[in-house]
C-alpha positions, 0 to 999 in steps of 0.5 A: 540337599536331597531328601529320601523318598520312599515308594509305597505302592504301584498299580497298572492302570491298563490305559495310559494314566495322566491324572491323579487327584486326591479329594481336598475336602475334609473328611474325604481326603482318602479318596483318589480319582485317577484318569486315563487316556488311550487311543482305541487302536493302542498306537499310544507309543507314537500318539497320545496327548498331542505334544508340541512337536506333533505335525498337523498331519499327525494331529489330523490322523489322531483326531480321527481315532477314538479316544478311550478313558477310564475314571478310577476311584481308589481309597488310601488306607493310612494304616498300611499306606496302600490304595484299594480300588473301589470304582471303575467308570468307562468314559471318553479319554480324560485330559484333566480333573479337579475336585472343587475345594469344598462340598457342593450341596453337601457332597464333594464334586469332581469336574472332568475334562475329556477328549470330546470337549465335555466337562463332566461333574460327579458327586462323591456319595454314599450308595450303600456299602463301605465306601462312597462312589462317584455318581454322574451329576451333569455335563457341559459341551463346549460345542465345537466338533473335534475339540478337546477340553485340555484343562480346568480349574475351580475358582474356589481354591482360596474362598468358598463360593456356593456358585463357583466358576470353572475355567476350561481351556481347549485345543482350539486356543479358547477359554470357557468360563462356566458357573455351577448353579443348581447342579448344572454348568452354565456358560458365562463367557468364552474367548480366544486366548491363544493361536494354538492349543491352550494347554492350561488355564488357572484362576488366581485364588486370591482374586478369582476374577483373574484367569491365567492361561498358557498356550502352545504359542509360548504365551503366558497370559493374564485375563480379567474375566469381568471385562467383556470381552475378556482382555489380556492384562499381561502377555508374557513370552518369557517361556521359550516353548508352549506353556503347559502348567500354571498354579496359584498358591492359596497360601502366599498371595501374589505367588504363581508357578508356571511350567513349559515344554522349555523344561523350566519352572518359573515363579512369579509375583503376579503384581509385576509379571515381566520377569520371574522371581525365580527360574529353575531348569528341571530337565523335562517338560512341565505338565503339572504343578501343584503347591503343597496344600498344607502351607509349606513352600513346596511345589510338586512338579510332573516333568514328563521325560524326567520324573517327579520332583519336589521343589522348595521355594525360599524367596528368590531361590527355588531348588529340588529337594526330592525326586521320584524316578520309578516311572518309566514313561511320561510323567503327567499326573500328580497330587498331594494327599491332603490329610495331615501326617506328622512330618510326612508327605504322601504323593500320588503320581501317574505316567503315560505309556507304562500306565502306572500309578504310584504312591510315595512319600518324603519327610520334611 
């Protein structure tokens, strides 16, 4: 049974939008970071975030073009359910962003992965005025020329850590494990995980020594980063195309979601990754997966050519209960609002070629 969805707000991001991240830290839930990715010559209708079908020649031409980005900070006003713009930062093109799930030295902190292989850290701080703003903190450089930082995740999704880790995947198939110490990112280790782009990496929030990765080689892998070098404990080829999204549930131990260019969302028991416990076709490549941060068995999916969907997990059964189809282009960025609203869920979503940010809600 489908649940009604209500559109609340839309906004033109000017550059192509691919990331939307609400702050998970109390009492800063109303702050939303929005990331964009734009080629300098504006030929984004044929070139954007590289897709699995891109030829090597087109990828090389794409690498030669300068990628631009903007990092916006918006504030969610709960009284009228609108977003107001409070900050705009000109940056290199953004591929992914994540907030640390707790404060660091008293401030919320945002990590940004960009198109020149940098991981940037920003603190959300008061600098005068009514609203907080992002202030640049530090930068880590992957160090390889023409390498994009494609995705990142914090180790602190379940347990607080005063020196949290960040896992980063890149366009050469490598994984970089960084640690935040004294406001600086330090490399702990890096290793090759995939033969092509490592589209996604994610921690197991219940066991942060475990890192999951997904690549353009269709491999979904599980690594123990305590080993040196890190070794794959599991390699799954269950997905039939590049693996693009992975997210660990912070409420159900051993529950993991993965998505792929094969247009399927799979749920896994991490103790026995051979066959998924459920598999659901969603008719679009799955670029983002986010478990409901308030503990319900809902899973938010950004399905590229087929909009945004809310999936409900009931053991071995997973089905779509709500959909948002107002975006006219690639569905890339998506996140839940972390604040608690009675019987209501707020979602921010971002799409690429139509450079659109939307805010919507469903009840349930």
